[in-house]
C-alpha positions as CSV (number, residue, x, y, z in Angstrom):
1,G,-3.2,-0.5,0.7
2,A,-1.7,-3.6,2.3
3,G,-3.4,-6.7,3.7
4,R,-7.1,-6.5,3.7
5,R,-6.9,-3.0,2.3
6,G,-5.2,-4.3,-0.8
7,G,-5.9,-6.9,-3.5
8,E,-7.3,-4.6,-6.1
9,I,-5.8,-3.2,-9.4
10,V,-6.1,0.5,-8.7
11,A,-4.4,1.7,-11.9
12,S,-2.8,0.4,-15.1
13,G,-1.3,2.0,-18.2
14,S,1.7,4.2,-19.1
15,V,3.9,5.9,-16.5
16,D,2.1,9.2,-17.2
17,E,-1.3,7.6,-16.7
18,I,-0.2,6.1,-13.4
19,R,1.3,9.4,-12.3
20,A,-2.1,11.1,-13.0
21,D,-4.1,8.5,-11.1
22,P,-5.6,10.0,-8.0
23,I,-5.9,6.7,-6.1
24,S,-2.6,5.0,-6.9
25,R,0.0,5.5,-4.1
26,T,2.6,4.7,-6.8
27,G,1.2,7.5,-8.8
28,A,1.5,9.7,-5.7
29,A,5.2,8.6,-5.4
30,L,5.8,9.5,-9.1
31,R,4.3,12.9,-8.4
32,G,6.8,13.4,-5.5
33,E,4.1,13.4,-2.8
34,F,6.1,11.1,-0.5
35,A,9.2,13.3,-0.5
36,L,10.7,13.4,3.0
37,P,11.3,16.7,4.8
38,R,14.6,17.4,6.4
39,R,14.9,15.7,9.7
40,A,16.5,17.0,12.9
41,R,20.1,15.8,13.0
42,R,21.6,14.3,16.2
43,D,25.1,15.5,17.0
44,L,27.2,12.3,17.4
45,S,30.6,13.9,17.1
46,G,31.4,13.8,20.9
47,G,29.4,10.8,22.1
48,K,30.1,7.2,22.8
49,R,31.4,5.1,19.9
50,L,32.7,1.8,18.8
51,R,36.0,1.7,17.0
52,I,37.1,-1.1,14.6
53,V,40.8,-1.4,14.2
54,G,42.6,-3.3,11.5
55,A,39.7,-5.1,9.8
56,H,40.9,-7.2,6.9
57,A,38.1,-9.6,5.9
58,N,37.5,-10.2,2.2
59,N,38.4,-7.0,0.4
60,L,38.7,-4.7,3.5
61,Q,42.1,-3.1,3.4
62,D,43.2,-3.0,7.1
63,V,40.2,-0.7,7.8
64,S,40.0,1.3,11.0
65,V,36.8,3.3,11.6
66,D,34.7,4.9,14.4
67,L,31.0,4.0,14.6
68,P,29.2,6.6,16.7
69,L,26.5,5.3,19.1
70,G,23.2,6.8,20.1
71,G,22.0,7.6,16.6
72,L,21.2,6.4,13.0
73,V,24.4,5.5,11.2
74,A,24.3,4.6,7.5
75,V,27.1,2.5,5.9
76,T,27.1,3.2,2.2
77,G,29.0,2.4,-1.0
78,V,28.7,0.7,-4.3
79,S,27.9,-3.0,-4.5
80,G,30.9,-5.1,-3.5
81,A,32.6,-2.2,-1.6
82,G,32.8,-4.1,1.7
83,K,29.8,-2.7,3.6
84,S,28.2,-5.9,4.7
85,T,31.6,-7.5,5.3
86,L,32.5,-4.7,7.7
87,L,29.3,-5.2,9.8
88,H,28.5,-8.9,9.5
89,E,32.0,-10.4,9.3
90,V,33.8,-8.0,11.6
91,L,31.6,-5.9,13.9
92,V,28.9,-8.4,14.8
93,P,31.2,-11.4,15.5
94,A,33.6,-9.1,17.4
95,L,30.8,-8.1,19.7
96,D,29.5,-11.7,20.2
97,P,29.4,-12.2,24.0
98,R,29.7,-15.9,23.5
99,G,33.3,-15.5,22.4
100,S,33.0,-18.7,20.4
101,L,34.9,-17.5,17.3
102,D,37.9,-19.5,16.3
103,P,41.0,-17.2,16.8
104,S,42.3,-18.3,13.4
105,R,39.2,-16.8,11.8
106,K,39.6,-13.4,13.5
107,V,39.7,-10.8,10.8
108,W,40.3,-7.7,12.9
109,E,43.0,-6.4,15.2
110,R,40.7,-5.2,18.0
111,I,37.3,-3.6,18.8
112,E,37.1,-0.7,21.2
113,G,34.0,0.5,23.0
114,G,32.1,-2.8,23.2
115,E,31.3,-2.0,26.8
116,H,28.8,0.6,25.6
117,V,26.7,-2.0,23.8
118,S,24.3,-4.2,25.9
119,E,23.4,-6.5,23.0
120,V,23.6,-6.7,19.2
121,V,20.4,-7.4,17.3
122,V,20.7,-8.3,13.6
123,V,17.5,-7.5,11.8
124,D,17.0,-8.9,8.4
125,Q,14.0,-10.0,6.2
126,S,14.3,-13.7,6.8
127,P,11.3,-15.4,8.2
128,G,11.3,-15.3,12.0
129,A,8.8,-18.1,12.5
130,R,7.6,-20.9,10.2
131,T,4.9,-22.3,12.4
132,A,1.3,-21.4,11.9
133,R,0.9,-21.2,15.7
134,S,2.9,-18.0,16.0
135,N,1.1,-14.8,15.2
136,P,1.1,-11.1,16.2
137,A,-1.0,-11.8,19.3
138,T,1.3,-14.5,20.6
139,V,4.7,-12.9,19.8
140,T,3.8,-9.6,21.4
141,K,2.3,-11.5,24.4
142,A,-0.8,-9.4,24.1
143,F,-2.7,-12.7,23.8
144,D,-2.0,-13.4,27.5
145,A,-3.9,-10.3,28.6
146,I,-6.7,-10.9,26.0
147,R,-7.2,-14.4,27.3
148,Q,-7.3,-13.1,30.9
149,R,-10.1,-10.6,29.8
150,F,-12.2,-13.5,28.5
151,A,-11.5,-15.6,31.6
152,A,-12.6,-12.7,33.8
153,T,-16.2,-12.6,32.3
154,R,-19.1,-13.9,34.3
155,E,-19.9,-16.6,31.7
156,A,-16.3,-17.9,31.8
157,K,-16.3,-18.0,35.6
158,A,-19.6,-19.8,35.7
159,R,-18.2,-22.5,33.5
160,G,-14.9,-22.8,35.3
161,F,-12.9,-21.5,32.4
162,T,-9.4,-20.1,33.0
163,A,-7.1,-18.1,30.7
164,G,-5.6,-21.3,29.5
165,T,-9.1,-22.4,28.2
166,F,-8.8,-19.6,25.6
167,S,-5.4,-20.7,24.3
168,F,-5.3,-22.6,21.0
169,N,-1.8,-23.9,21.9
170,V,-2.7,-26.1,24.9
171,A,-5.4,-28.6,25.6
172,G,-8.5,-27.4,27.5
173,G,-10.7,-25.2,25.3
174,R,-9.2,-25.8,21.9
175,C,-10.6,-28.3,19.3
176,D,-9.0,-31.7,20.1
177,A,-9.2,-32.9,16.5
178,C,-7.0,-30.2,15.0
179,E,-5.3,-29.2,18.3
180,G,-6.4,-25.6,17.8
181,A,-4.9,-25.1,14.4
182,G,-8.3,-24.8,12.7
183,E,-7.1,-27.0,9.9
184,V,-5.6,-30.4,9.3
185,Q,-2.6,-31.4,7.2
186,I,-3.0,-34.2,4.7
187,D,0.2,-36.0,3.6
188,M,0.2,-36.0,-0.3
189,Q,3.2,-38.2,-0.5
190,F,5.4,-36.8,-3.3
191,L,3.4,-33.5,-3.6
192,D,3.2,-30.6,-1.1
193,D,1.1,-31.4,2.0
194,L,-2.5,-30.2,1.7
195,R,-4.1,-28.2,4.5
196,V,-7.9,-28.2,4.8
197,P,-10.3,-26.8,7.4
198,C,-10.9,-29.1,10.3
199,D,-14.2,-31.0,10.0
200,A,-14.7,-31.2,13.8
201,C,-14.6,-27.4,14.5
202,G,-15.2,-26.1,11.0
203,G,-11.9,-24.1,11.2
204,R,-13.0,-22.3,14.4
205,R,-10.1,-23.7,16.5
206,Y,-12.1,-23.9,19.7
207,R,-14.9,-26.0,21.3
208,R,-18.4,-24.6,20.8
209,D,-18.9,-23.8,24.5
210,V,-15.7,-21.7,24.6
211,L,-17.1,-19.7,21.8
212,D,-20.2,-18.9,23.8
213,V,-18.1,-16.6,26.0
214,R,-17.9,-13.0,24.7
215,V,-16.2,-9.8,25.4
216,D,-18.1,-6.7,24.1
217,G,-20.1,-9.2,21.9
218,R,-17.0,-10.8,20.4
219,T,-15.8,-14.4,20.8
220,I,-12.1,-15.2,21.2
221,L,-12.1,-16.3,17.5
222,D,-13.7,-12.9,16.5
223,V,-10.8,-11.2,18.3
224,L,-8.2,-13.3,16.5
225,E,-9.7,-12.3,13.2
226,M,-9.6,-8.5,14.0
227,S,-6.9,-6.3,12.7
228,L,-4.3,-4.9,15.1
229,E,-5.9,-1.4,14.6
230,Q,-9.4,-2.8,15.5
231,A,-8.0,-4.6,18.5
232,C,-6.4,-1.4,19.8
233,E,-9.8,0.3,19.5
234,L,-11.7,-2.6,21.2
235,F,-9.3,-2.8,24.1
236,E,-8.7,0.9,24.4
237,G,-7.6,1.7,28.0
238,D,-6.1,-1.7,28.6
239,A,-2.4,-1.0,28.6
240,R,-1.5,-4.7,28.9
241,I,-3.0,-5.2,25.4
242,V,-2.7,-1.9,23.6
243,G,0.8,-1.2,24.9
244,R,2.0,-4.4,23.1
245,L,0.0,-4.0,19.9
246,E,0.3,-0.3,19.3
247,P,4.0,-0.4,18.4
248,L,3.2,-2.8,15.6
249,V,0.6,-0.3,14.3
250,R,3.2,2.4,14.5
251,V,5.5,0.4,12.2
252,G,2.8,0.1,9.6
253,L,1.4,-3.4,10.4
254,G,-2.0,-2.3,11.7
255,Y,-3.7,-4.2,8.9
256,L,-2.4,-7.6,10.1
257,T,-4.9,-9.7,12.0
258,L,-4.1,-10.8,15.5
259,G,-4.3,-14.5,14.5
260,Q,-2.4,-14.2,11.2
261,P,0.3,-16.9,11.1
262,L,3.8,-15.3,10.9
263,S,4.7,-17.9,8.3
264,T,2.5,-15.9,5.8
265,L,4.3,-12.6,6.3
266,S,6.6,-11.2,3.7
267,G,10.3,-10.4,4.3
268,G,9.6,-6.7,4.8
269,E,6.7,-7.5,7.2
270,H,9.0,-9.7,9.3
271,Q,11.5,-6.9,9.5
272,R,8.9,-4.4,10.7
273,L,7.5,-6.9,13.1
274,R,11.0,-7.2,14.7
275,L,11.1,-3.4,14.8
276,G,7.8,-3.3,16.6
277,Q,9.0,-5.8,19.1
278,A,12.0,-3.7,19.7
279,L,9.7,-0.8,20.6
280,V,7.7,-3.0,22.9
281,G,10.6,-4.3,25.0
282,G,13.9,-3.2,23.6
283,T,17.0,-3.1,25.8
284,R,18.6,0.3,26.3
285,G,22.1,0.4,24.9
286,A,21.3,-2.2,22.2
287,L,22.8,-2.0,18.8
288,Y,20.4,-2.9,15.9
289,V,22.1,-3.8,12.6
290,F,20.1,-3.7,9.4
291,D,21.2,-4.7,5.9
292,E,19.2,-2.7,3.3
293,P,16.0,-2.4,5.2
294,T,14.3,-0.5,2.4
295,T,14.5,-3.6,0.1
296,G,10.9,-4.3,-1.2
297,L,9.4,-1.2,0.4
298,H,7.2,1.2,-1.4
299,P,8.3,4.9,-1.2
300,S,5.3,5.5,1.1
301,D,6.7,2.9,3.5
302,I,10.1,4.5,3.8
303,A,8.9,7.4,5.9
304,V,7.3,4.9,8.3
305,L,10.5,2.9,8.5
306,L,12.5,6.0,9.3
307,D,10.1,7.0,12.0
308,C,10.5,3.5,13.5
309,L,14.3,3.7,13.4
310,D,14.1,7.1,15.1
311,A,11.8,5.6,17.8
312,V,14.4,2.8,18.5
313,V,17.1,5.4,18.8
314,D,15.0,7.6,21.1
315,A,14.3,4.6,23.3
316,G,18.0,4.5,24.1
317,S,19.5,2.2,21.4
318,S,21.7,2.7,18.3
319,V,21.0,1.8,14.7
320,L,23.4,0.8,11.9
321,V,22.0,0.4,8.4
322,V,23.7,-0.8,5.2
323,E,21.7,1.2,2.7
324,H,21.5,2.5,-0.9
325,D,18.3,4.5,-0.6
326,L,19.3,8.2,-0.6
327,D,16.3,9.3,1.5
328,V,17.6,7.1,4.3
329,V,21.2,8.1,3.8
330,R,20.3,11.8,3.8
331,A,18.2,11.3,7.0
332,A,21.0,9.5,8.8
333,D,22.9,11.3,11.6
334,W,26.3,9.9,10.4
335,V,27.4,8.3,7.2
336,I,30.4,5.9,6.6
337,D,31.1,5.5,2.9
338,V,33.1,2.4,1.9
339,G,34.7,2.2,-1.5
340,P,35.5,3.9,-3.7
341,G,34.7,1.0,-6.0
342,G,33.7,-2.7,-5.6
343,G,35.8,-5.8,-5.1
344,P,39.6,-5.0,-5.2
345,H,38.8,-1.4,-5.9
346,G,36.9,-1.0,-2.6
347,G,37.5,-1.9,1.0
348,R,38.5,1.6,2.2
349,I,36.7,4.3,4.1
350,V,36.4,7.1,1.6
351,A,34.2,9.5,3.7
352,E,32.6,9.7,7.1
353,G,30.6,12.2,9.0
354,P,27.2,13.9,8.6
355,P,25.6,13.5,5.2
356,E,26.3,17.1,4.2
357,L,30.0,16.5,4.9
358,V,30.1,13.3,2.9
359,A,28.3,15.1,0.0
360,N,31.5,17.2,-0.4
361,A,33.9,14.3,-0.3
362,P,35.8,14.2,-3.6
363,D,36.3,10.4,-3.8
364,S,32.8,9.4,-2.7
365,L,30.3,8.3,-5.3
366,T,27.6,8.3,-2.6
367,G,28.6,11.9,-1.8
368,R,28.4,12.9,-5.4
369,L,24.8,11.6,-5.5
370,L,23.9,13.2,-2.2
371,G,25.3,16.5,-3.5
372,T,22.9,16.4,-6.5
373,L,19.9,15.4,-4.5
374,D,17.5,18.3,-3.8
375,P,16.1,18.5,-0.3
376,G,12.8,16.6,-0.2
377,S,13.4,14.6,-3.3
378,A,13.5,10.8,-3.4
379,G,16.0,8.6,-5.0
380,R,18.0,5.4,-4.8
381,A,21.8,5.2,-5.4
382,S,22.8,2.4,-7.7
């Protein structure tokens, strides 16, 4: 598995040996066990939509296209066809409420339907936080309610502790020597800085008397070292905590610890973290834009990703994905295929509509691949 569930070599050998291994999830994928069933399709034909008129950035050839809202829309095409240009150099800047774009750099004639979008959220795999002080507990704000639980105990009240005492980001209950980091940074001059456990607190972040306070036998440090799944079990019934952590479990991050620095997360984990945050407090009417969200994902993770994207749509938002993975394309409510080739041979809309309609488009390479893909099989278009 991932996180604490990983770190072991579960299989090695030839492809056939991996395929036959009963433990390996990659072997299960090779056996087709993660094939996705057909998903219920949303009818987007008569709903609200955005319309791009006269897009001419890079290789786009005066493109005009409708982007249905209220569903999962996949933008497909070969590499260099103009997919990312259409979204990131035309659509996103055009919907920027700041209106700061230099008119001379405007590469579209007009955008219609922008009033239907409350905000645009671009979700990629770039690190969202580089500081070791940001972690799943703090970014979800579940840590606020956790600290309040500790402050409400008889022991904490007797000592005059408040919720702030249990924060490692402000003075009060944290170790003064490392300022709650649990480690100190040593400047190595021309080498990378060295981080070592704090001598004063032994890496425990807090003063000793703060760690005397317990909730269900656990200190605040114990809680920070728990996985999100364990924390949901511990605080079951407390919606202030579980309601903010459970969406991260739903997106497949239940193995992360509450106190794990976000700077240690992979690109795919950062992406799913943002998805989880969207499920916690997403704005209705938002438009979420993803560029190849399956990059780096194991086949077993793609079903989880699709469930998350569906949950974002069901919560009242819209999702646009630039994608090559045929499972995702086939699961989309609407497909816009750009091409037919790359560079000067692309930049046109060659097919649009539900996946089964695109599969019959004569000029669409994506459609040709969709047409040969058996229902329930997995594949990636190149």
